[in-house]
N, C-alpha and C positions, 0 to 999 in steps of 0.2 A: 504494500500500500504506500501511497505518497508519504514523504517525510516532511513535516513542517519545521522550518527553522525559525526559532523565536528570538526576540531581543532578550538577551540574558543580562543578569546583574553583574557588571564587570568591576564595580567598586562597592564598598559597604554603604555608601550614601546615594547610590544611583537609583533613581526611580524611572528615568527615561533616557533614551540615547538618540543621537542623531547619526544617520547614515552618512559617513564622510566620503567613502569611496568603495565601490565594488571592484574587487580584484578579478572576479569571474563574471562572465556574461551568460545569458540564457543559452542553453545548449551545450555548455562546456562540461567536460567530464571532470568529476571531483575526486581527488584522492586524499586520504587521511593525512593530516599534517600540513596541507596547503593552506595558505591564507585566503579566506573567502571574502571577507569584508573588513573595512576599518570603521570603527564606531567611535564617535566623539562622546565622551562621558563628561560628568561634572569635574573630573580631575585631569583627564588626558585623553588623547586619541589612541585607541588600543586595537590590536589586530585580533580577529576572531578566526580560528582555524576550522577547517573541515573536520567534522567528527563522524559524519555519515557519508560513506562513499556512494556515488551514483552520478546522475546528470542533473545539472541545475535547470529544472523545468521552468521555473517562473520566479522573477524578482518582483515582490509585492511592494516593497518600500524603496522608492527611488532615492538617489543621492540628495542630501539636504533635508530629508524628511525626519521629523521628530516622532519617535515611537516609544510608548510606554513599555516598561519591562513586562515580559510575558505575552507580547503581541507578535504574531507571525510576520516575518519580513521576507521569507522566500519559501519555495517548495522544491524539494529534491525528489527526483524519480529514481527508484532503485533500478538495478541492472536489468535491462530488457523489459522494463515496465512502461506501459503506455498510460499516461495520465490524461484524463478528459480535459478538453480545452477550457471548460467552464468550472473546473475544480476550484473550490473555495475552502481555505482552512477553516476549521470548526470555530475558531475564536473570532473570525473576522466580523461576525455580526455584532459582537459585544465590544470590540475594540477597533473602531474605525481608524484608518490611518490619518494622522494629523499633519497638516501642512505647516511649515515653518513660516516665520515672518519674511523669509527670503522671497516667498512667492507673492507677497503683498505689494501691489503697485502703489507708489506714493504720488498722489495727484499734484498738479501745479499749486492748487490751494490746499495745503496738506491738512489732513486730520491725523491725530496721534495714532501711531502704530505701536501697540503695547500688548503684552501677553502677561496674564496673571498666573503664576504657578502656585497651585493649591497644595502641592505636596509638602508635608512637614519634613524638615531635615532629619536625617538619621544620626543619632549620637554615635560617636566612635566607640569601638569595642573597649570595654572596661574589664580587663583580665578575662575570665572565662565566661562572663555573663554579658549579654548584649541586649539592650532594649531597642526594638525596631518599630518604627511607625511609618508605613508607606501607604498612605491613603490614596495616593495618586497612581498606584499600580493596578492595571486592569487584570481581571481574573483570567486564568487559562486552565480552569479546572476540568475542562472537557477533553484535554489532551489525552488521547487513548494510549500514547506511547509511555506515559508516566505509570510506573508500577505503584499501584495503591489499592488497598482493599476497598470493597464497596462501602463499608462503614466509614472509612477514612474520607472517601470522596463525599459522602453525604454530610459528614460533620464539617468538612472544609466549606462546602457550599452554604451550609446553615450559618457558619461563622464569618463568611465573607473572606476566606483565606485562599490565596493563590497557591494551589497545591503544587504548581510547577516550581515554586521557590522553596519548598520544604525538602530537607534531606531525610530520607527514610532510614529507619533503624531495623526494619524487619529483614527477613531473608532476601539476599541479593538486592539490598537497598530498597525494598518494598516499603512504601509509606503506610503506616498502621495508625490505629486510633490514638495511641499515646503520643505520636509525633504531632498530630493536629492539636491535641490538648496542651502539649508543651508550647507550641507556637502561640496558641491563644493566651497562655499565661504570661508569655514574654511580651505581649502587647502587639504581636504582629497582626496587621490588618492589610492584607495584600489584595485589595480589589473590592471595596465596598461600593454600594450603589451611588454614593455621593460624588463620585468622580465625574467631572464635566470636561470632555475633550476641549483642548485649547481652541480648535477650529470652530467649536460651537458656542464659545463664550462671546457675548457682545463686547465689541471694543468701545472704549470711552468715546463720547461724542463731544462736539464743540470745537470751535476754531483754535488753532495753535497761536500763541502770542508772538510768533516769529514769521518772517517771510521765508518762502521756499528756498531762497538762495543763501540763507543765513546759518544753515546747519547741515550736517551729514547725518542721516539716519543709520546708525550702526547696530546691526542685529546683536542682541545679547547672546553671548556664547553659553554653553551648558555650564562652564565654570563660573561665569559671572552670575548666572542665576543661582547657582549653589551658594556662592559667597553671599549674595543678597539674602537668601533664606536663612543661612547660618547666622549672619550678623543680626538680623531682625530677631531671630529666636533668642540669641544671647542677650541683647540689650533689653528685650521685653520680659524675659523669664529669669534672667540671672541677676540677683541683687549685687551689683558691683560696689566695691569701695576701693580707694586708691591710697597707696603709701609711697612716699618718695624719700630718697636718701642721697646725699652727696658723698662720693668716694674719691680719695686721692689716687691718682694714676701714675705718679712719678716712678715708683719702684717697678710697677708692672711694665711701663714703657721701656725702662732701662733693661729689665730682664728679657723682654721680647727682643730688643735690639741685639743683646748679647747672644741669645739662642739662635737667632736668624743669621748672625755673622758667623757663628761657629758651625752652622749647618753646611756651609760651603755650597749652597744651592740644592741640597738634598730635600729640604722642606722650607716653607716660609709660613711662619705663624702670624695670624692676624689678632687684633685686639678681641674680636668676636670669639676666637678659639679659646682665649683665656676666660672670657665671660661664661662660655658654655661649661667649661671645666669647673670654674668656681661655683657656678649655679648648681652643678651636680653635687659638688662637695657639700654645699650648704643644705641641699635636700637630705643628705645623709645626716647632717647635724640636726636638722629640724624636720623629721619625717612627717610631722602633721601637715606640713605645707605641700607634701607630695601626695595629693589626694584628688579623687574625682567623685562626682555626685551621680547617684541614680535615685529614683523615687523610693526605693526600698533599702538601699545600702549606701554607705560611704566607703569607697575603696581607698585604703591607705597603702600605697604601693611600696614594695620592697626595693625597687630599682628605679633609677632616674632615666626615663626614656624622654629625651628632650626634643620637642618639636621646634624646628627652626623655620621661621617665616622667610620664604624665598619669593621675591617678586619675579613674575614671568609675564610674557606677553598676554595681555588680556585678563590678568588676575593675580592670584596669590595662592601658594600651596605650602604646606608645612611638612616636609620630610622629617623623619624621626631618627635621631642618633640614639640607638638603644644601648642600655647598660653603660651609659656615659661615665658613671661614677667609677667604673672599673677600667676605663680606657685611658691611655696616656694622652697628653695634649696633642702630640704629633698624630696619633691615630685618629683623634677627634677631628683635627684639621683636615686630614686626608679624606675622611668619610664625608665631612660637610661639603668639600669641593666636589666629590663624586656625586653626592645626592643632588646638589644644586645644579650640576651639569645635566643630570637625568631630568630634573624638574623642568629646566629650560628647553630640553629636547622633547618633553612630553612622554618620556619612557619610564617614569616611575611605576613600580608595581604597587598594588594596594597595600601589601605588607610593609612597604617603605614609607608610607605616609599616614598610617593609622596606628592606634595604640599608644600615642604619646601620653605622658603623665604631667607635663609641665612645658609651657611654651616660652620662647624668647623671640622678640621682634626688635631688630636693631636698625634704627634710622640715623645713627650717629654719623655715618659716612656721607650723609646728605646735608650735614651742618645743622641738624635738628638738636636743640639743646635738651628738650624734655617733651614727652608726650604720654598719653594714656592709651594703652592698647585695650582691645575688647577681648574678654575671656573666651577661650576656645572650648566649649562644652564637649565632653563632660569634665575636662580638666578643671582644677580648682583655682588656677592662677596663671598669669602670663607676665613676663618681665619685659618692660619697655626700656631699651637702652639708648641713651642720648650720646652726643658726641663728646670727645675729650677736648677741653679748651683750657687755656691759662686764665686763672682768676686770682684776684687779690684776696687772701684769706688771713685771718688772725691766727697766729701760732705763738704761744708763750709770750703773749703781750706785744708781739711784733706783727706788722703787716708784711706778709711774704707772698710771692707768686708761686702758685702750685698748679699742676695739671689736674683738672677736676672733671668728674663725670657725674651726671645725675641719672639715677635709676628709679623707675617707677613700677611698683608692683600692683597689678590689677587683680583683685581677689573676688571669688564667689563666696559671699558671706555665709552661704549654706554649708560650705566645706571648710573655709579658712577664716578663723576669727581674727580680730584686729591684733591681739597679742601674738598670735602665731605668725601673722604677716610681718610684724615688727621684729620678732625673733629671727625670722628668716633673713630679712634684709640686713640685720646686724651681723649674722653669720656670713652672709655674702660679702659684706664690707670687709670683714676680717680677712677673708681669703684673697680679695682683690688687693688690699693694702699690704698684705704679706704674701705676695704671689708665689714665693717658693713653696708654699703649702700645696699648690695645685700640681706640683711636680712629684710629690711624695705618693 
């Protein structure tokens, strides 16, 4: 029988994907391991390989089309199989293909071109427990190729759960009743009836307050939409508070210069490398600051998995340096460079940008003295790093010039109390002002 190819979840926060490029055309023979299509997700553009051999009978979703997870994008015919020309995947009636804003013509007297994304963001994994809320994912429960018991299928349909997104624990991966019950307890809702396709939602009306030649209408990428959802969620749902502290950088700058000089080109340490290592050491000193929030538990983490904010074309992503408290500053420096390179190339794997426990955002290289970052849920805190500058400070009754930096800690008050945040910043200050400690 024909094999339907579905939009699969390629990142933990993905609820829909855009067809970036088909590598095969209708009629091509498909072999396992070949790249079938490139999908733009909320994090990167990823390759999807052929897992079912045969012939590409039909491409349902054309390039540039936005598709919810669980919706058919193509049909594969098995060897020597003839597929009726009018064959329609079983989920097509419930999940119409959505057109992107790229297909909207902007008239000479423009009206706003906007799309509202109803999908709630998915919190990053917190240790072994993950709470997932994907209200914008369309159901694919009728997929006959999915191994599931009749009872599991019935329960999934009753609870509005996309059975295609569940991993079965029964024999040969078969989805059974307990799998559906566990998914429901974790808050998974993959395909409720409240989802309204983008193409069917009314666009805002009314004249734009600009002339047509005064702006460029730039389509929001999947990443930009995800950033929007995440930041709105954080500012609306996370009770932020902010703590700032000034640290002297003279010793750190001297040590950095000495190490780079002695390296003879084998490595080059940045100020940010020292900050990451010092932040990791401070999390060991004050473990209560290394925590994340869920509705049922607060996770106090045993290791420092540091999310590093990296600016890329069209957005921001936070690759994670794992077990950074155990790594040397040179290893941290090399890993940050590698991860940042992958981020800018769009080749990060999900495991390389999820599971962080504490974030660092550094705008010091842009001349920013101080700023307040937005907490990256479910992490409990994020450190905003300003630039190093010479300032006149009082020391032993004398005014002297010192190299100073301002650090600002944004905290989720549900997880990190004021005293914990203050203790953490003081521990961080100690490691920065006595930088030899980060080498031990």
